[in-house]
Structures are given as structure tokens and as C-alpha cells.
N, C-alpha and C positions, 0 to 999 in steps of 0.2 A: 783283480788281481791272478795273476797264476802264481801257483806252488810246485815244488818240488819237493817233497820227502823221502829223505835220503839215508838206508839205512834202518828205518825204523821197526820196531816189535805190529806187527800188525795181526790183529785179532778180523780172523776170516775163516766160514765154515766151520768153526767152531773151536778154530783150532788157534794158536800163537804163532807165528811165523816170522822171521826176515825179511826185507823186502823194503822195495822202494812204490810210495805211493804217488801220484800229480793228481794236481785239477786245474786243467785249463779249459777255459772258458764256461767254468763254472762246471765241469763233467769229468768224472774219476774214471783216473785210468792206474794200471799195476804196472811193474817194471820200466823198464824204460831207462834213458838216461835225461839228466838236462837239457833242455829245450831255452833257448833264447828268450828272454821275456818271463823266465823262472824265479819264483823267490824259490832259493834253494836252502833246506832248513836242514842243516844234520841231526839226525836223529838219535843218537848216541844215547841208549838210555830212555828214549822217548818211546811212545807207544801207539800209534793210533789205531782207534778204534770207529765202529760204526756208531753213528749218533744214535744217543739214545731215545729210548722212546717211556714215555712215563703215561700209565694207563689210567692216572687217579690224581687232577690236579683241581686246585682252583683258583681261577684268575679274576673271579669279582665282578668282570666286566660284562655285560652295561649293569649300574645300579648300586657297586659297591663300591667305589674307585676312590673312597677313603681308604680302602683298607690296603686295595691294588689295584694296578693297569694295566691293561690287555700291553701296552708298551710295554713296560718295568714287568711285569711277570714273566715275559717271553724274553726279557734279555739276561732275566735272571735265570730261567730255562736254557738259554744258552749257554750261561755262565758255570753250567753246570753240565755239559756235553751234552744236552739233552736237544735233540730237531726233531722232534713229535711228539706233543703230549695231549690228551684227552682231557678234555675242559668236563668238570660237574656241573649241572644245569642250575643250582639252587644262586639263580640270576633276580634280574628286575630289569624288565619282563621276564619270565620265566619262560624259557622254550619247551612249553606241553602244548604249542599249537604253532602253526606256520607263522603268524607274524614273531611271536615272540622268538622261534629261530632263527627269525630275518634278522632284529636286531642284532642278535647275538653275531651273527655270522659278519655282517657290518663293520662291527668293531676288530673282529678277521681279519677283515682283509683289509682296513686301513692301517691298524697299528701291530700287527702280530709278526715278528722276524724270525720264528720256528712255523711251521706247519702246527695248526693246532684244529684238532676235530672234534666237535662238540658230542656231548650226550644229549639226548633229548630227556625232556621227565616223563614217568610213566605214569603217575596221575596227574589232573590236575592241581596244579599250586602246590604238589609234591605233600596232596595232603589227604591221600589213600581211597578218597572217598568213590572216584569219576576217572575213567580211564582220561590219559593225555591224547589228542591225536595224534596215533603214534603214525600212520597209515602220510600222513601229511609232512611229517619230519622224516621219516626215513632215508627217501634220496641220501641225506644230507647230515644224517648224523653217525657216529660211531657206534651207538648200541641205544639202549634205553637204563637210566639209573632215575632213582628217587635219592641220591645220596643225601643223606644228610638226617634220613628219616626211613625207617622200617616200612614195609609194606604189612602194616598190623592183619589185614584181614584175609585169610585163605582164598576165597574166594575172588577175590580183587587181585590176588595174587596170580589165580589161577586164569584167570579172563587175561593178565597183563604177560602170562606166558605164554598162551595160545596165541595170542596174536603175533608176540616176538617171534614166535615159531612161524608161521604162515610169511611177515615180512622176513625171514631170512637176519635180521638182528639178533646180538645178544643182550640181553639180559642183565646187567652189573646191579647185584643187590645190596645195599647197604641194611644187613641183618642183626634187628634190633629187636628183643619185644621187651615194649614201653611199659606192660603192666608187672615185670622185672626189676626196674630201675629202684622203685621206691628213691627217688631225689639224688641217690648216686654218683659222684661225678667224677670218684677212680677208680682203682681196680680193689675189690671186697677183698682184701689181704691183710699181711702183718702190719704194714705201712698204718693204712687206711685205722688198724685197729687200734694203733699206738698211738695217734694222733689225733686220735678222735672225727676223723672222716668219714662221712659215708660211702659205702662201696656201689660200685656194682660188679654183677656177679657174672659171672661167664654163662651160665645158662641162658643170659639176654642176648647172649651173638648164638651159641650154639645151637638152641632153639630153633631158631629162624630158618639155619643153615638144614637140620635136620627135619623140618617142613617141606621147605622146599625141593629138597631131593625126590624125596616122594610126588610132591608135581613136575619136576621136571620128568621124571620115568614117566609120568600123564600124559605131558605134552609135548612131549620131544624138544622143548626150548633148548638152546644154545644158555647154557646159563654160568655165570662168572662172578665168583664171592669176593667182596670187595674188604681191603686191608685184615685179613684174618689174627686175631693175638693169642688166642688161646689153643688150649693142646686139644680139647675135644673135638673143637673146631677141624682142628689137622686130617685128625683118625673118622670124624666120620666123613672129611671126603677124600679120604686115600680110599677107603672101603669104596666109596659110593665109585672113584676111579676103576678098581677092581673089575667090579661091578658093572661097567660099561656105560654110566652116566655122562650126558656130554656135559663134565662140571670143568671147571676151569677157579684159581685162587690166588691172587696175591697180599701178601704181607709188607712192610712198610722197614725200609733202615731200621725205627728206631722200636721196633717191637725186636730187630734181630740180635740190637748189642746193649739194650737197656733190660731191667728189670723194675718194681715197684721200692725195692731198698732204694732205689737212686733217688727218688722223691725227694723235691725240696717243695719248701712250702709257696711256691713261685708259677705263679700262672703260666710259666713258659715250659711246666711240666707237665701241663693237663691238655689230655687228645682223646677224641673215640672214634674206634675202643680205649679206652686208658693200655696204656704197658701195665703189664701183669705180673703173673710170679716171674722167680726164676725156672722154675719146672715147665712151664708155658714156653719162655724163650728158648730153650733146648730144644725144645718139641717141633718150634718152627724149623730151627737150622737142622733137622733130621727130616721134618719135611722138606729143606730146600734140597740136604742129598740126595734125598729117594725119589725126587721127581714127581710129590705131591702137592708144593709150591711151585708153581708155574711162574712167576714175575716178580718183581717189586716195584712196587709204588710209591709215594712219597707219600702221596694224601696230603699235596704242598696246601696250606691256608694258613692265609698271612691274616690277620685283623691289625686293627690300630693299637699303637701302646696302649692306651686306657682302658683295652677292652683286655687286655693281656694283665693289670697292672692288679687286680683284685684277687688274688689270692686263688689258692687251688680251687677253694669252692664256688666263686660267683666271677671267674677269669670264664672268655667266652673259650669253647671246645677248640683246638686245633692249632699246630707248629706248624710253620715253614722248615722244607725239608730239601728241595728241590737244589741247592747251590752247597749241598754237604754231604749228600745223598752219596756219592759214591766215593769222597774219600771216608768217609764215616765208615762204610764199608770194607774197603781196602785196609783200612787203619784198625780196625778190630774183629776184621774177620778173614781176610784174605794174607796179612801180612804174620799173624801168629799160626798159620796152617790148619784152620778151620773149616773155612771155603776157599778152594780151586779159585784162582782169578777167573779162567775160562768159564766157571758155573754164573759168578757173578754178574759176569758177562752177557753171555747168552740169557741171562734171564732179568736182563736189561736192552735187549737188540729182539734177537730171533724172536723168543719166545712170546711179549707182548705182538711183536709184529705177526705173528703167525698165527694168533690166535681170533686177533681185530683186522685183520686184513690192510695192515696200514699199509701205506705206499711210501717206506724211509726207505730206500735201496743203499746197499752197498755194491753197487757191481760197476763192473767195467763198461763205460761208457754213458751209464743216467747221472743225471743231474746229483754232485755230491752230497752226503750228511757225513760228514764225521766227523769226532772232536779228538786233539793231538793232546795230548797229558805228560805230565813229566814227574811219573810213580816216586820218585828218588825228593822232590821238592817236598817242604814240610811249611805247616802254616800255624798258626791258633786259629779260631774259628772266633771272628769279632761281626758281628748281626750290622753293624756301622758300615762296612765295608758291602755288603748284601747290594746286587743290584736290584732284588726285591725292596717294596715295599714293605713289607712285613719285617720284623723285628723279634719274632717266638719262635725262637730257637732252645731247646735243651740244650745244646750242644756248646755253648758261650764258653770261650774260655780254652775250649778242648784243640790240641795237640794234635794235627792228622795229617797223613803224609796223600797225596795224590793230588796236582793243580792243575787244574784247565789251564791249557794255553792257545788255543786257539778251537772253535767252531764254525763249522762251514755249515749251512742248513739251503738246501737246494742251491746247491751252486755259490752260495752269496757267504761273506764274512759274517758272522751274527754276534762274533765275540771273540776279542783279538787283546790277549793282556797285556798289561802295560812294558812287561818285560821284552816283549816282541816287538812292539811299538816303538821301543828305543833302539831295536836292533832294525830297526828298518833300512 
């Protein structure tokens, strides 16, 4: 199907501008006029964005299809406006060797409706004892990560960084000192104390970041910090950047719009790292504004209903976020004037693409990767309408603005809203 988006507001080259966009034979074009056979969409009030990139998702296949499937997960990505996502390696079999990676690549090739690039594990089984076969996987992974597990040993992390530097790959670190967890499962703050919960201290995150920054200086590794959640982490990364360290980081929408005062006695509010104090949230926003934080990722982590129905203490860690990310960011941060729309879009597109070398072009003549949003349309977040198998969102019942109408990935329609279908 060919499209002509007339009088759209387009995000291109870091700025918003009015213009026309075409997709013909799967290729992207700018300007011009409608041609015979085009489906012409009048875009007054509508926005054409480059397809979003998420450098941190869990698609659960192979191994955990009861939580999510590659088909459902990538359709959910398209529903959220994403055309390229980077999949974490805590799978079965785990991509810690060529055989494990090939099993994941086969599922991606068979069922993905958007571009999916896998991470390889840093250590065998993510157990932190022996390096994974990084060299064998390097040609077909976006980087290496033991996400869900922090590499506890300094020597193991040093060895991993040296190998990643040699192979020219990013090491994306889940920074968590397990010796400081002490059975905690939410932020060690006021809510935990008032409700009798065991807390997770912020040092369990920023301590490993401080260690790893010194290792990056030593090894020359390209280093990326996953899901930054606290103010100390932001400051450490800010100082490291000022000193020329090759470091980038991500945060997630829930850390930017929530604090621990918003928690409820419900597993849908449990994630790792946890949402923290209001001072941490404000520091993250400051980090976005001053460029310390390079990108926004979702850490989309679907679980079964049963796994998330055990309350704050016993539920599995993780929330789904790929279908609510942009509407939540737009509603809570852009509309109130806290963050410019252009800043949010850069953190969802240009910056992750640049850091990870992602082939997710928004360029004339290239296969189209774009998404169409109506920023005036409001919806109530209803998990039963998600395309993801996961229902574990803390945003259930929230009214958000910003509705995805269409996503085209690699020149093909990956998501089409029912309102657009009715107007065929």
C-alpha cells in the first residue's frame, strides 16, 4: 500500500516542520504531490515521526512464550510507534554462544514485524563466572548485556570490557550490587518504611556504575548503563562524560513520571530498579535536559497475570511499557512544558540509533520506518487492549494523550489503528 501524508508535522533533523511525506513501494519520500494509487491522509493536527528505537526490551522468546511471544511483542512495539528494538538475552536457550543466538535469530526471522536486534549475554548463563562466547556472536548482536543480573566481579567485568573493546561492541550494564540488596524489592524510602516493606538502596545501583567508570577508563570499552533510576547515578555519569569517558545511559518513562509515593500494594508497581524518591525523578529530568541521559528505553518486561498478582513483595519484577511509553511521556512531561517534544523524540530516535549504530533510517529513498500520531486524541490506558501478552502496567486507568494511528517498519505496515481501517 502506498501512502501520502499531506500537511503533516514532521520530526526530521532534530526539528519539527510542516510538509508532505510519501511511502511508495515501501520507500520514503518527502515533499511532492499525491500520485495515482496513493492513499492520501490529511494530516492537519497529525504528526509523522521517525520510527522509535528502544534499546531495552524483553520479548521472552525462545523459552518463555507464556509471558510474551515474538509475534505479540513486536506487534505491541509497532502499536507503540517502535520500528527497531534491542532484545535482552535472558532467554532459554540463552544467547551466550552461537547455538543459543541462532535459536533466537530463527524466532526473530519467523515472527517479528519490526526490526529486532538481539544482545548477546556477557557471561555464560548470566552467572558471572565465565565469559560467554562473545566473538562467535559479535557479527549478529547489537551489543552484550547480562541484563537482570549485575556482573558482580570486578575482574570479570574488566575481562568483558576488554573483549567488547576488541570486538567494537557496546557493553550494556545492568548495575546492581547484590551484596546491598538485603532482600529488598522496592525503593528504600518513605513508602517502604511506612508500609513495612524491605527497601533497595540507591547505592546498589550507583556503586557498580562508579566501579565500571574506572574500568572503562582502563579498557576503552564503549559502555552503556541500563535503566538509570537515581540521582547519584546521574551525577556520576555527568562527571564521567565531562572527563571524556565513553559512556551513555538510558532511563525509562516510569522513572521520569513516577516516584515511590505513587506506589500501591500491587505487583504492577514492582520493577527493577524500583521507582525512587521525587528528588531522584527530578534529577533524571535534569539529566535529560542537560544531555547526561542519552535515550529513553522502556525495559518492556511482560509477565503472566499470576506472576504479577502476588503483591509488592512476591510478584515478579518488571512492567510492560512499549505501548504506553510515548503517550505517558507526552502527557506528563511534554504537555506541561517540562520537556520539549523535540527532546523526547531525539531520545527515542536519533540518539539510540547513533549509539548502537542502528539501521532505522528516516531518509529519502530508504525503506520507510515511521509512525503517525494524533497528539490530540486521548485514551484511557486499558491493559486488555494491549497487543502485548503482558498486562502488568502501573498506568492502568490513566488518561493519556497521543495515539498511534499507523506504524510502517521497513516499508511494510506493522500497525494500523482500527480508526484508520474504517476510513479505507
